[in-house]
N, C-alpha and C positions, 0 to 999 in steps of 0.2 A: 503493500500499500503506498502511495506517493504522497506524503501530506504535505510536500512544499508549497510554500504559498507564492507567487509570484507578486511582485512589487515594481512600482516605478522606480529607476535609478536612485539611488539614494546614497548620501554620505560621499559624496565625488572627491577625490583627490589626484591632484597630477604631479609626478615628478619627474625631475631630469635625471636621465642616467646616460655617464659618460662612457662611449664606447672605447674598446682598448685593441692594439693592433692584433692581436691574437685572437680576436672575436670573429675573424674573417677569414674564409676558407681560399684557396688557391684561386676561384674562379673570380676572387676581389669582390664577394657577396658576404654579408653576413653569415653565419654559419647558422643553419635551422636550429641548432640547439641553444645557441644564444637567447633566441626567445623565448625560449621558457625560464632561462634564469632571468631576463628583463621582467618577466611578468613576477615571478618569486620576487624579486627587488621592489616591483610596486605594491607588492602584498604587504609586506613589510613595511613599506615606507605608508601606506593607506593606515595599516592597523596603528603605528606611533602616531600618526598625527589625527587618529582618533580615541586614543588612550588606551590602545591596547597593546603590552609589551609582554609577550611570551618568552621571554630572555630568560629571567629567573623564575619562571614558573613552573608547575608540574604539568603544566599543560601543553601539548605540543599540537600545532595545526598538520594535519596529513589531507594531502590529496586524493579525493576520492574519484576526480573526473577531471581531465582536462580537455576542453576542444580549444583546437588552434588553428585558425584561418589565416595561412599565409597570403596579402593582397598585394604588396607591391616589394622587390626586391632593395634591399639597403646596400649601397654600394659602398666601396673601399673608401674608408676616411677615418683613419687611425686616431684621430682627435676628435670624432664626432661627437654628438649628443641626440637621444633621443626621447621621447616624452611617453610614459607611461599614465594613461589615463585609469583611475580605477573605481567602481561603486559597486555597492550591495545589489545584487539582483534579486534573488532570491532567498529564503529562509525557512527552515522548518526545527522540530524540534533538536534533530541530532546535527544538522548540519545547514551550512550556509554558501550560497554562491555570489561568486563576485565575477561582475564584466567588466573585461580589461582591452584595452587598446593602446598600440605601439604605434606611436606617430613620429613622422618627421617634425622639425622644427618649425615648417610650416603651416602643420595640420593635417598632410596627407597622411592618411592611414597606410602602415606599413602589415600592420597584423592584427587581427579581432581574437579575443579569448573570452572562455568562459572556464571558469575553475569552480569547482564543488569543493568543499571542504568540510572535515569534522575536525571536533578536538579529542584528543587522545591523552589519557593520562599516561607521563613518561614511565612513570614507576609500575602500574598496575596492567598498562595497554590496553584498559577500557575504552571505552567510549564515554564521553562525556557530553552532557547535554549543552547545546549549544545558544546558553543564554546571552544574547546579543547586546540586549537591552542592558543587563547589569555589567556588562563588559566595557562597552561604548562609553566614553564620556566626553559627551557632545552638549558643548553648553546650548540650552533652550530647545533639545531634544526633547519630546514627548512620546513616549512608547506607544 
């Protein structure tokens, strides 16, 4: 039974991520695996921007599902930067989904992703309720 509830994009956050020379493949394009790393950076930045810091928590976020659509190549630029836009797309009792876009500085979309996450206790390895309203520290937010 899927108890996820769709919601309009919520809690948007954008971060800029620097590219490294070794992020590019022999053809001069951003390596496909780097896109996943960019999404992860965007998720960490999103969480920290909204008061969720799991670095010292007993909870860890684990990826349950990842969908990534590559839309446009990112050409060789060893000192380039990309934007990662992240927002809350869906939530359920035990998981939540983030919508993420990777964009060139001019706003052109390079990739679009959706990542469904769950919270797991790092010691017991058991899934934990994803009570985002309790975790997120957003001034003026009403649950």
